[in-house]
Legacy VTK file of the C-alpha trace (Angstrom):
# vtk DataFile Version 3.0
C-alpha trace
ASCII
DATASET POLYDATA
POINTS 76 float
98.389 80.903 95.303
101.882 80.617 93.711
100.779 76.737 93.013
98.268 77.990 91.251
100.401 80.460 89.078
102.224 77.890 88.006
105.856 78.598 89.758
108.345 76.293 89.265
108.665 73.443 92.405
112.271 74.477 92.748
111.076 78.185 93.744
108.198 76.892 95.770
110.848 74.535 97.886
113.930 76.295 97.922
114.786 76.885 102.176
114.842 80.393 102.329
118.493 81.957 101.963
121.057 85.156 102.017
122.559 83.003 99.597
126.300 84.411 100.776
127.745 80.980 100.162
127.046 77.685 98.705
125.238 75.840 100.864
123.741 78.721 103.589
120.281 78.738 104.599
118.613 81.252 107.200
117.373 78.982 109.630
121.096 77.261 110.118
122.402 81.179 110.355
119.702 81.904 113.182
119.544 78.446 114.978
115.972 77.948 114.721
113.200 77.221 112.389
110.682 78.909 110.679
108.322 76.601 111.992
109.075 77.303 115.826
109.012 80.790 114.990
105.788 80.849 113.537
104.647 78.768 116.736
106.122 81.158 118.798
104.225 84.486 117.451
101.115 82.289 117.486
101.796 81.587 121.484
102.197 78.177 121.167
104.506 76.068 122.748
108.084 75.452 121.272
111.370 73.742 122.883
113.055 75.757 125.256
116.060 76.071 122.813
114.389 77.551 120.475
112.816 79.612 122.306
115.745 81.103 124.036
117.832 81.155 120.731
114.554 83.550 119.007
114.708 86.031 122.406
118.208 86.061 122.347
118.197 87.495 118.494
114.854 89.679 119.329
117.630 91.339 121.971
120.150 91.657 119.673
118.023 93.747 116.928
116.811 95.642 119.076
117.792 99.090 117.572
116.382 97.722 114.725
113.215 98.634 116.060
114.099 102.082 117.473
113.820 105.315 115.355
116.745 106.326 114.215
118.242 109.858 115.841
117.739 112.744 113.816
119.217 116.515 114.053
116.470 118.921 115.439
114.541 121.123 112.833
116.485 124.778 112.511
114.375 127.212 113.583
116.794 130.076 111.888
LINES 1 77
76 0 1 2 3 4 5 6 7 8 9 10 11 12 13 14 15 16 17 18 19 20 21 22 23 24 25 26 27 28 29 30 31 32 33 34 35 36 37 38 39 40 41 42 43 44 45 46 47 48 49 50 51 52 53 54 55 56 57 58 59 60 61 62 63 64 65 66 67 68 69 70 71 72 73 74 75
């Protein structure tokens, strides 16, 4: 769709990055490619080292998938 709409190639082909410093990419920071993540989510075979990275990242971010604690409603 982006190509159809005429989005410039510089944007279409830009590697995802938080841009915290020059040359940083998401894939470098995570240690796994988006292609391997996509394949993993589809249940396809990927290299064991990539699978290990994905599963470790999933464990490390478990807290982000839990509902934040909140105070109990006031019953006054």
